[in-house]
Backbone bond lengths (Angstrom), bond angles and torsions (degrees), N, CA, C in turn:
res aa  C-N    CA-C-N  psi(-1)  N-CA   C-N-CA  omega(-1)  CA-C   N-CA-C  phi
1 W - - - 1.469 - - 1.435 109.18 -
2 P 1.309 126.22 -51.43 1.373 125.89 -168.29 1.607 109.31 -62.15
3 F 1.341 119.21 -35.61 1.390 119.31 179.22 1.543 111.45 -64.94
4 L 1.299 117.95 -39.31 1.497 116.97 -176.55 1.488 109.05 -74.32
5 I 1.349 122.42 -30.20 1.452 125.46 177.99 1.539 109.48 -67.01
6 L 1.366 112.23 -48.76 1.444 115.93 -177.80 1.500 115.58 -68.30
7 T 1.486 116.03 -35.15 1.403 120.18 171.57 1.482 114.92 -58.59
8 R 1.334 113.36 -41.19 1.467 120.20 -177.00 1.542 107.33 -67.22
9 A 1.298 118.74 -43.78 1.388 124.32 173.89 1.521 116.67 -57.72
10 A 1.410 113.23 -38.79 1.452 116.28 177.77 1.556 112.85 -64.67
11 V 1.426 112.26 -41.58 1.404 119.96 -179.57 1.484 107.24 -66.16
12 A 1.313 118.78 -41.82 1.488 117.47 -179.49 1.514 115.79 -70.62
13 G 1.301 112.94 -20.75 1.468 120.38 176.03 1.539 118.47 -85.58
14 V 1.286 114.86 16.87 1.474 121.04 178.10 1.444 105.29 -76.31
15 H 1.318 121.86 134.57 1.419 127.53 -176.59 1.533 111.11 -55.48
16 P 1.343 121.77 125.40 1.445 121.48 179.76 1.468 112.37 -58.89
17 R 1.244 121.67 -29.63 1.466 127.08 -173.76 1.640 104.39 -64.98
18 L 1.345 118.99 -38.78 1.497 119.24 175.85 1.419 110.24 -65.94
19 L 1.269 125.44 -40.58 1.453 127.55 178.89 1.608 110.76 -67.33
20 E 1.367 115.05 -35.82 1.451 117.86 174.09 1.470 111.71 -64.01
21 V 1.302 120.57 -44.56 1.406 128.01 -174.47 1.625 105.68 -68.49
22 S 1.372 119.00 -43.67 1.424 120.19 176.03 1.624 113.43 -60.36
23 R 1.257 114.44 -34.71 1.414 118.81 176.23 1.530 110.25 -68.37
24 A 1.341 116.06 -46.70 1.428 119.20 176.01 1.468 115.64 -61.46
25 L 1.309 120.09 -24.40 1.412 125.32 -177.33 1.638 107.25 -86.55
26 G 1.302 111.00 -7.52 1.491 116.75 -177.63 1.574 115.32 72.34
27 F 1.352 114.65 30.21 1.477 117.18 172.32 1.465 113.67 -67.11
28 G 1.368 115.54 136.46 1.441 117.48 167.37 1.476 115.20 -74.60
29 L 1.303 117.48 -179.47 1.525 120.28 -175.60 1.506 108.84 -64.93
30 F 1.379 116.94 -45.66 1.511 117.16 -178.41 1.510 111.55 -60.90
31 T 1.228 117.58 -44.92 1.509 124.21 -176.52 1.614 107.08 -67.18
32 R 1.377 111.84 -41.93 1.520 111.62 179.25 1.527 112.41 -65.35
33 V 1.294 116.39 -38.07 1.555 117.23 177.75 1.406 113.45 -69.20
34 F 1.313 123.92 -40.39 1.359 123.51 -175.25 1.573 117.05 -85.34
35 K 1.441 113.00 -24.78 1.494 116.49 179.63 1.549 109.98 -100.36
36 I 1.230 119.83 -22.74 1.569 123.13 -174.37 1.418 110.34 -114.59
37 I 1.321 121.88 -66.07 1.408 122.78 -165.48 1.457 113.39 -70.48
38 L 1.365 117.00 -47.60 1.458 120.35 -176.63 1.503 112.77 -60.01
39 P 1.422 118.52 -51.85 1.444 121.23 179.51 1.582 109.85 -58.00
40 A 1.266 116.98 -38.94 1.517 117.27 -176.56 1.456 111.05 -71.65
41 A 1.402 120.59 -35.88 1.432 123.04 -176.88 1.487 115.58 -88.69
42 L 1.254 116.15 -20.71 1.534 121.76 -175.17 1.527 117.61 -46.23
43 P 1.253 116.64 -47.89 1.553 116.61 177.77 1.442 111.28 -61.60
44 R 1.294 128.11 -41.63 1.437 125.36 173.20 1.356 117.62 -70.90
45 I 1.414 117.94 -20.26 1.505 121.88 174.08 1.415 105.48 -72.34
46 F 1.288 120.11 -47.24 1.567 122.84 179.32 1.530 111.16 -58.99
47 V 1.271 119.84 -38.48 1.538 120.09 171.49 1.495 108.63 -64.08
48 A 1.261 121.77 -48.21 1.392 118.05 176.79 1.512 116.29 -57.18
49 L 1.254 117.48 -40.66 1.503 124.17 174.48 1.472 111.16 -60.54
50 R 1.314 118.91 -40.76 1.450 121.02 -177.93 1.582 110.83 -72.23
51 L 1.319 113.26 -32.75 1.481 114.51 175.28 1.436 114.27 -72.21
52 A 1.345 115.83 -35.81 1.461 118.65 179.59 1.563 114.15 -73.98
53 V 1.282 113.80 -28.45 1.581 117.31 174.93 1.500 106.83 -68.87
54 G 1.360 117.28 -49.97 1.453 121.72 178.81 1.574 108.67 -51.78
55 L 1.257 119.76 -52.35 1.437 126.34 -179.66 1.547 112.11 -56.01
56 T 1.358 113.02 -43.38 1.460 118.95 -178.86 1.524 110.35 -67.56
57 L 1.320 116.74 -37.06 1.421 120.30 178.52 1.544 110.53 -62.48
58 I 1.376 113.25 -49.53 1.462 119.24 -179.34 1.590 108.85 -57.72
59 V 1.335 120.31 -42.70 1.400 122.80 -179.28 1.552 109.37 -63.78
60 A 1.318 115.47 -42.49 1.397 120.04 -170.98 1.506 110.91 -68.97
61 V 1.403 117.01 -37.57 1.449 123.10 -178.95 1.489 108.18 -73.58
62 T 1.323 120.77 -36.10 1.447 123.59 175.69 1.583 113.76 -64.80
63 C 1.349 115.43 -44.08 1.353 122.37 174.62 1.555 115.59 -63.41
64 E 1.173 114.64 -35.98 1.594 124.49 -179.29 1.456 106.34 -68.36
65 A 1.250 121.95 -36.97 1.536 128.03 -167.44 1.572 106.80 -68.45
66 D 1.331 116.86 -25.95 1.480 121.94 -177.03 1.476 109.59 -79.32
């Protein structure tokens, strides 16, 4: 769950000016995602992944101890 929530927040946090410029340049949805949104959100997505993996390891070790 945390990974999905943080990933959505990263995509929502893309600067609106970048999206405005992509619309002005006539980018389609596919181009906009891979040229604007993904590069802008990728650092925060990796942070979300790192946090999710850490949480998963903690839960796995806790469940294994029982």
